[in-house]
MARROFI-775001 format. One record per atom (N, C-alpha, C): residue in one letter; x, y, z; atom name. Coordinates in pm, whole numbers, plus 50000, padded with zeros to 5 digits. Layout:
<sites>
 r    xx    yy    zz  a
 a     X     Y     Z CA
...
</sites>
This chain:
<sites>
 r    xx    yy    zz  a
 e 42234 84316 17795  N
 e 42252 84302 17652 CA
 e 42115 84293 17585  C
 e 42093 84371 17482  N
 e 41965 84374 17413 CA
 e 41952 84256 17318  C
 d 41835 84191 17319  N
 d 41807 84079 17231 CA
 d 41780 84134 17091  C
 p 41860 84095 16990  N
 p 41839 84149 16855 CA
 p 41707 84103 16793  C
 n 41645 83999 16846  N
 n 41519 83948 16793 CA
 n 41397 84015 16857  C
 y 41421 84096 16961  N
 y 41309 84159 17031 CA
 y 41250 84270 16945  C
 k 41118 84267 16934  N
 k 41048 84373 16861 CA
 k 40951 84438 16958  C
 n 40963 84568 16973  N
 n 40873 84641 17060 CA
 n 40733 84637 16998  C
 p 40634 84584 17070  N
 p 40501 84571 17010 CA
 p 40436 84707 16985  C
 d 40363 84714 16876  N
 d 40286 84832 16842 CA
 d 40162 84832 16931  C
 m 40150 84927 17020  N
 m 40040 84931 17116 CA
 m 39927 85023 17069  C
 s 39930 85066 16944  N
 s 39830 85162 16897 CA
 s 39689 85103 16896  C
 n 39676 84970 16883  N
 n 39543 84911 16883 CA
 n 39519 84828 17010  C
 a 39586 84863 17118  N
 a 39573 84790 17244 CA
 a 39435 84812 17304  C
 s 39390 84713 17381  N
 s 39260 84723 17447 CA
 s 39277 84688 17594  C
 s 39203 84757 17680  N
 s 39206 84724 17822 CA
 s 39112 84609 17855  C
 i 39032 84566 17757  N
 i 38943 84451 17775 CA
 i 39014 84331 17716  C
 n 39048 84235 17802  N
 n 39129 84121 17758 CA
 n 39071 84050 17636  C
 q 38941 84044 17627  N
 q 38876 83973 17517 CA
 q 38914 84033 17381  C
 y 38952 84161 17378  N
 y 38986 84229 17253 CA
 y 39134 84264 17242  C
 a 39211 84226 17339  N
 a 39353 84262 17342 CA
 a 39434 84158 17262  C
 e 39461 84189 17137  N
 e 39525 84093 17047 CA
 e 39658 84040 17099  C
 l 39744 84129 17146  N
 l 39874 84085 17197 CA
 l 39859 83997 17320  C
 y 39767 84034 17407  N
 y 39741 83956 17528 CA
 y 39691 83816 17490  C
 i 39598 83810 17396  N
 i 39544 83681 17354 CA
 i 39653 83594 17297  C
 k 39738 83650 17213  N
 k 39848 83571 17155 CA
 k 39941 83521 17266  C
 r 39972 83610 17361  N
 r 40064 83573 17469 CA
 r 40009 83460 17554  C
 t 39878 83456 17574  N
 t 39821 83360 17668 CA
 t 39757 83238 17604  C
 t 39731 83241 17473  N
 t 39660 83129 17411 CA
 t 39736 83060 17299  C
 d 39832 83125 17239  N
 d 39902 83069 17124 CA
 d 40000 82960 17169  C
 l 39976 82836 17126  N
 l 40057 82723 17170 CA
 l 40205 82741 17136  C
 e 40234 82790 17017  N
 e 40373 82812 16977 CA
 e 40440 82914 17069  C
 n 40368 83020 17103  N
 n 40421 83122 17193 CA
 n 40444 83065 17333  C
 l 40349 82985 17381  N
 l 40364 82926 17514 CA
 l 40482 82830 17519  C
 q 40499 82751 17415  N
 q 40614 82660 17410 CA
 q 40746 82737 17405  C
 a 40749 82846 17331  N
 a 40869 82930 17324 CA
 a 40898 82990 17462  C
 s 40794 83029 17534  N
 s 40812 83083 17670 CA
 s 40874 82977 17761  C
 n 40825 82854 17752  N
 n 40882 82746 17831 CA
 n 41030 82726 17798  C
 e 41063 82731 17669  N
 e 41203 82713 17627 CA
 e 41291 82826 17682  C
 k 41239 82949 17683  N
 k 41315 83062 17738 CA
 k 41340 83043 17887  C
 l 41239 82994 17960  N
 l 41258 82970 18103 CA
 l 41361 82859 18125  C
 k 41357 82756 18044  N
 k 41457 82649 18055 CA
 k 41598 82705 18031  C
 e 41612 82792 17930  N
 e 41742 82856 17903 CA
 e 41787 82939 18022  C
 l 41696 83014 18082  N
 l 41729 83096 18198 CA
 l 41778 83009 18313  C
 i 41707 82900 18339  N
 i 41745 82808 18447 CA
 i 41884 82752 18421  C
 e 41910 82712 18299  N
 e 42040 82655 18264 CA
 e 42151 82758 18278  C
 e 42131 82877 18224  N
 e 42232 82982 18232 CA
 e 42256 83026 18376  C
 a 42151 83036 18452  N
 a 42166 83074 18593 CA
 a 42249 82969 18666  C
 g 42220 82841 18639  N
 g 42295 82733 18702 CA
 g 42444 82739 18672  C
 k 42476 82775 18547  N
 k 42617 82788 18508 CA
 k 42687 82897 18589  C
 r 42611 82994 18636  N
 r 42668 83107 18710 CA
 r 42650 83091 18862  C
 g 42604 82973 18902  N
 g 42586 82947 19045 CA
 g 42462 83012 19104  C
 i 42369 83051 19019  N
 i 42245 83114 19065 CA
 i 42135 83009 19068  C
 k 42061 83006 19176  N
 k 41951 82911 19189 CA
 k 41819 82981 19159  C
 i 41736 82915 19084  N
 i 41606 82971 19046 CA
 i 41497 82910 19135  C
 i 41417 82997 19192  N
 i 41301 82957 19272 CA
 i 41179 83018 19201  C
 l 41080 82934 19171  N
 l 40959 82983 19105 CA
 l 40852 83018 19208  C
 d 40767 83110 19170  N
 d 40657 83155 19254 CA
 d 40532 83076 19213  C
 g 40488 82984 19297  N
 g 40370 82904 19268 CA
 g 40245 82970 19321  C
 v 40155 83006 19231  N
 v 40028 83066 19271 CA
 v 39921 82961 19242  C
 f 39902 82872 19339  N
 f 39815 82757 19318 CA
 f 39677 82776 19380  C
 n 39658 82881 19456  N
 n 39530 82906 19521 CA
 n 39423 82947 19421  C
 h 39461 83023 19322  N
 h 39364 83077 19227 CA
 h 39427 83085 19089  C
 s 39342 83095 18990  N
 s 39389 83121 18854 CA
 s 39348 83265 18822  C
 g 39368 83304 18699  N
 g 39313 83430 18653 CA
 g 39180 83402 18585  C
 s 39095 83500 18576  N
 s 38966 83480 18510 CA
 s 38982 83447 18362  C
 f 39099 83480 18306  N
 f 39128 83454 18166 CA
 f 39185 83314 18142  C
 n 39220 83243 18250  N
 n 39279 83110 18236 CA
 n 39184 83019 18159  C
 k 39241 82929 18077  N
 k 39156 82842 17994 CA
 k 39064 82754 18078  C
 w 39102 82727 18203  N
 w 39016 82644 18286 CA
 w 38883 82713 18317  C
 l 38885 82845 18337  N
 l 38762 82920 18364 CA
 l 38713 82990 18237  C
 d 38800 83065 18171  N
 d 38774 83137 18046 CA
 d 38657 83234 18054  C
 r 38661 83318 18153  N
 r 38558 83423 18167 CA
 r 38563 83521 18050  C
 e 38678 83532 17986  N
 e 38698 83627 17876 CA
 e 38661 83568 17740  C
 h 38624 83440 17736  N
 h 38588 83372 17610 CA
 h 38701 83377 17508  C
 l 38822 83342 17552  N
 l 38939 83348 17465 CA
 l 38970 83215 17396  C
 y 38923 83105 17451  N
 y 38963 82973 17404 CA
 y 38850 82904 17328  C
 e 38888 82814 17238  N
 e 38788 82738 17163 CA
 e 38711 82644 17254  C
 e 38782 82575 17342  N
 e 38718 82481 17434 CA
 e 38650 82560 17547  C
 d 38530 82520 17584  N
 d 38459 82589 17691 CA
 d 38530 82572 17824  C
 g 38542 82684 17895  N
 g 38591 82682 18032 CA
 g 38476 82663 18128  C
 a 38507 82651 18255  N
 a 38406 82627 18358 CA
 a 38304 82740 18368  C
 y 38344 82862 18339  N
 y 38254 82977 18341 CA
 y 38146 82964 18233  C
 e 38187 82903 18123  N
 e 38100 82897 18006 CA
 e 38005 82777 18006  C
 s 38047 82666 18067  N
 s 37966 82545 18057 CA
 s 37990 82451 18175  C
 k 37882 82397 18228  N
 k 37893 82297 18334 CA
 k 37956 82169 18281  C
 e 37947 82148 18151  N
 e 38005 82029 18089 CA
 e 38155 82044 18060  C
 s 38211 82160 18089  N
 s 38354 82181 18068 CA
 s 38433 82078 18149  C
 p 38543 82027 18094  N
 p 38626 81934 18172 CA
 p 38686 81999 18297  C
 y 38675 82131 18307  N
 y 38732 82204 18419 CA
 y 38627 82254 18518  C
 s 38502 82218 18500  N
 s 38395 82276 18584 CA
 s 38413 82245 18732  C
 d 38474 82132 18766  N
 d 38498 82101 18907 CA
 d 38626 82163 18961  C
 y 38700 82233 18876  N
 y 38821 82302 18921 CA
 y 38786 82427 19002  C
 y 38659 82466 18997  N
 y 38610 82585 19067 CA
 y 38482 82547 19141  C
 a 38453 82619 19249  N
 a 38329 82598 19324 CA
 a 38228 82706 19281  C
 f 38113 82662 19236  N
 f 38006 82752 19194 CA
 f 37893 82747 19295  C
 a 37837 82862 19327  N
 a 37727 82870 19425 CA
 a 37592 82840 19361  C
 s 37582 82858 19229  N
 s 37454 82831 19163 CA
 s 37479 82759 19030  C
 d 37373 82701 18981  N
 d 37376 82623 18857 CA
 d 37325 82711 18743  C
 s 37399 82817 18709  N
 s 37348 82916 18614 CA
 s 37442 82938 18496  C
 w 37454 82838 18412  N
 w 37538 82847 18292 CA
 w 37450 82886 18174  C
 p 37507 82943 18069  N
 p 37647 82983 18053 CA
 p 37679 83111 18128  C
 d 37806 83144 18129  N
 d 37856 83265 18194 CA
 d 37816 83271 18342  C
 n 37855 83168 18413  N
 n 37820 83152 18555 CA
 n 37912 83238 18642  C
 e 37857 83348 18691  N
 e 37931 83443 18774 CA
 e 37940 83400 18920  C
 s 37882 83286 18956  N
 s 37872 83249 19097 CA
 s 37995 83173 19149  C
 y 38106 83177 19076  N
 y 38226 83105 19121 CA
 y 38290 83175 19241  C
 e 38349 83091 19327  N
 e 38421 83144 19443 CA
 e 38546 83216 19394  C
 a 38573 83333 19448  N
 a 38689 83412 19408 CA
 a 38774 83441 19532  C
 w 38905 83447 19511  N
 w 38997 83473 19621 CA
 w 38967 83611 19678  C
 w 38929 83614 19803  N
 w 38894 83736 19876 CA
 w 38790 83819 19800  C
 g 38709 83755 19719  N
 g 38601 83823 19647 CA
 g 38642 83889 19516  C
 f 38768 83881 19477  N
 f 38814 83940 19351 CA
 f 38778 83848 19236  C
 k 38682 83886 19153  N
 k 38632 83800 19046 CA
 k 38738 83772 18940  C
 t 38841 83854 18931  N
 t 38949 83826 18836 CA
 t 39043 83719 18888  C
 l 39024 83675 19015  N
 l 39108 83572 19077 CA
 l 39021 83457 19127  C
 p 38965 83377 19035  N
 p 38880 83266 19077 CA
 p 38958 83161 19155  C
 k 38905 83126 19273  N
 k 38971 83030 19362 CA
 k 38961 82890 19304  C
 l 39073 82822 19301  N
 l 39074 82683 19256 CA
 l 39016 82594 19365  C
 n 38941 82494 19324  N
 n 38870 82405 19415 CA
 n 38938 82268 19415  C
 f 39049 82257 19485  N
 f 39126 82133 19484 CA
 f 39045 82014 19536  C
 e 38956 82039 19630  N
 e 38877 81930 19685 CA
 e 38770 81882 19587  C
 g 38747 81955 19478  N
 g 38642 81921 19383 CA
 g 38683 81823 19275  C
 d 38814 81812 19247  N
 d 38857 81727 19136 CA
 d 39004 81690 19153  C
 q 39032 81562 19168  N
 q 39169 81515 19187 CA
 q 39257 81550 19067  C
 s 39198 81560 18948  N
 s 39279 81590 18830 CA
 s 39341 81730 18837  C
 l 39278 81821 18911  N
 l 39338 81955 18930 CA
 l 39468 81941 19009  C
 e 39463 81870 19122  N
 e 39584 81850 19200 CA
 e 39690 81777 19118  C
 d 39649 81674 19045  N
 d 39744 81599 18962 CA
 d 39812 81691 18860  C
 s 39735 81778 18800  N
 s 39788 81870 18700 CA
 s 39891 81965 18762  C
 i 39860 82017 18879  N
 i 39954 82107 18948 CA
 i 40080 82031 18989  C
 m 40063 81912 19044  N
 m 40179 81832 19086 CA
 m 40269 81797 18967  C
 d 40208 81764 18853  N
 d 40287 81733 18733 CA
 d 40367 81855 18688  C
 m 40307 81973 18696  N
 m 40376 82095 18657 CA
 m 40492 82124 18753  C
 i 40468 82107 18881  N
 i 40574 82127 18981 CA
 i 40692 82035 18950  C
 a 40662 81906 18929  N
 a 40766 81807 18902 CA
 a 40841 81840 18772  C
 k 40768 81885 18671  N
 k 40830 81918 18542 CA
 k 40938 82025 18560  C
 w 40907 82131 18635  N
 w 41003 82240 18647 CA
 w 41119 82204 18739  C
 v 41095 82118 18837  N
 v 41207 82069 18920 CA
 v 41299 81985 18831  C
 e 41239 81905 18744  N
 e 41317 81825 18650 CA
 e 41404 81913 18561  C
 f 41355 82031 18526  N
 f 41430 82123 18442 CA
 f 41529 82208 18520  C
 g 41542 82185 18651  N
 g 41647 82251 18727 CA
 g 41604 82357 18826  C
 v 41475 82381 18841  N
 v 41429 82476 18942 CA
 v 41471 82424 19079  C
 e 41523 82511 19162  N
 e 41576 82471 19292 CA
 e 41472 82475 19404  C
 g 41361 82541 19379  N
 g 41261 82547 19484 CA
 g 41138 82624 19440  C
 w 41043 82631 19531  N
 w 40916 82699 19506 CA
 w 40883 82791 19622  C
 r 40835 82910 19592  N
 r 40774 82998 19690 CA
 r 40625 82988 19663  C
 i 40548 82955 19762  N
 i 40405 82935 19743 CA
 i 40329 83060 19788  C
 d 40259 83122 19696  N
 d 40180 83240 19724 CA
 d 40053 83199 19800  C
 v 40014 83276 19896  N
 v 39896 83253 19981 CA
 v 39879 83104 20015  C
 a 39985 83044 20065  N
 a 39988 82900 20092 CA
 a 39877 82855 20187  C
 a 39844 82935 20284  N
 a 39742 82897 20382 CA
 a 39601 82901 20323  C
 d 39585 82964 20207  N
 d 39454 82976 20143 CA
 d 39433 82874 20031  C
 l 39521 82777 20019  N
 l 39513 82684 19906 CA
 l 39380 82610 19901  C
 g 39355 82529 20001  N
 g 39232 82451 20003 CA
 g 39129 82515 20093  C
 h 39023 82440 20118  N
 h 38918 82490 20206 CA
 h 38938 82448 20351  C
 s 39045 82371 20376  N
 s 39072 82330 20514 CA
 s 39223 82322 20536  C
 t 39262 82342 20660  N
 t 39403 82330 20697 CA
 t 39452 82188 20672  C
 a 39368 82089 20700  N
 a 39406 81949 20679 CA
 a 39440 81925 20531  C
 y 39356 81976 20441  N
 y 39385 81958 20299 CA
 y 39518 82025 20263  C
 n 39539 82146 20311  N
 n 39663 82218 20280 CA
 n 39785 82137 20322  C
 h 39782 82082 20443  N
 h 39895 82001 20491 CA
 h 39916 81879 20401  C
 d 39808 81814 20363  N
 d 39818 81697 20275 CA
 d 39878 81736 20139  C
 f 39831 81848 20084  N
 f 39882 81895 19955 CA
 f 40033 81918 19962  C
 y 40076 81990 20064  N
 y 40219 82024 20071 CA
 y 40306 81903 20103  C
 r 40252 81807 20176  N
 r 40326 81681 20196 CA
 r 40343 81608 20062  C
 e 40235 81604 19984  N
 e 40242 81540 19852 CA
 e 40336 81617 19758  C
 m 40331 81748 19765  N
 m 40421 81829 19683 CA
 m 40567 81798 19716  C
 r 40597 81792 19845  N
 r 40734 81761 19889 CA
 r 40777 81624 19838  C
 k 40686 81527 19849  N
 k 40714 81391 19801 CA
 k 40744 81392 19652  C
 r 40663 81464 19573  N
 r 40684 81469 19428 CA
 r 40816 81536 19392  C
 v 40851 81643 19463  N
 v 40978 81711 19438 CA
 v 41093 81616 19468  C
 k 41087 81545 19580  N
 k 41194 81451 19617 CA
 k 41206 81336 19518  C
 e 41094 81293 19460  N
 e 41099 81186 19359 CA
 e 41179 81230 19237  C
 v 41165 81356 19201  N
 v 41235 81409 19084 CA
 v 41378 81443 19118  C
 n 41399 81506 19234  N
 n 41533 81547 19274 CA
 n 41550 81525 19424  C
 p 41608 81413 19464  N
 p 41624 81383 19606 CA
 p 41706 81485 19683  C
 e 41782 81571 19613  N
 e 41865 81672 19677 CA
 e 41786 81795 19718  C
 e 41667 81811 19666  N
 e 41586 81930 19695 CA
 e 41514 81917 19826  C
</sites>
């Protein structure tokens, strides 16, 4: 069934450079749009549940995108990301090989892909806390499970990965003991 509120975006002024892609910027940075997206996912979870369908989310916790506000390689956000400033509240969310700000290209990237900066869980407990809170939030909203992308590549050690997933399991059980 077609959504009567859906408007096909005019792509005549589209850009392949994220920094200039107006629709992309709105989709990823506009708080009202992000909140509406969350509400749509909640509706999907609820409707699926009514039909006996279980929703499993794909957790990509190993890396963010270079456009993510935590790194902000594309300079899309008002607040400085880790790429832009060592003083960013997110600078420890990534591992940098050199002290060369602003626009520090020395961040560790998943398998060397600079568009996929590797998250540095061992660098800042608040990163893990943020991810755990997000996991718990969606379980609270009815998500039945998580598929973890590149799970073995999460941290810099197998021991950390095991600890992370034990904590994740504990947090999920706190929210929904049936999961």
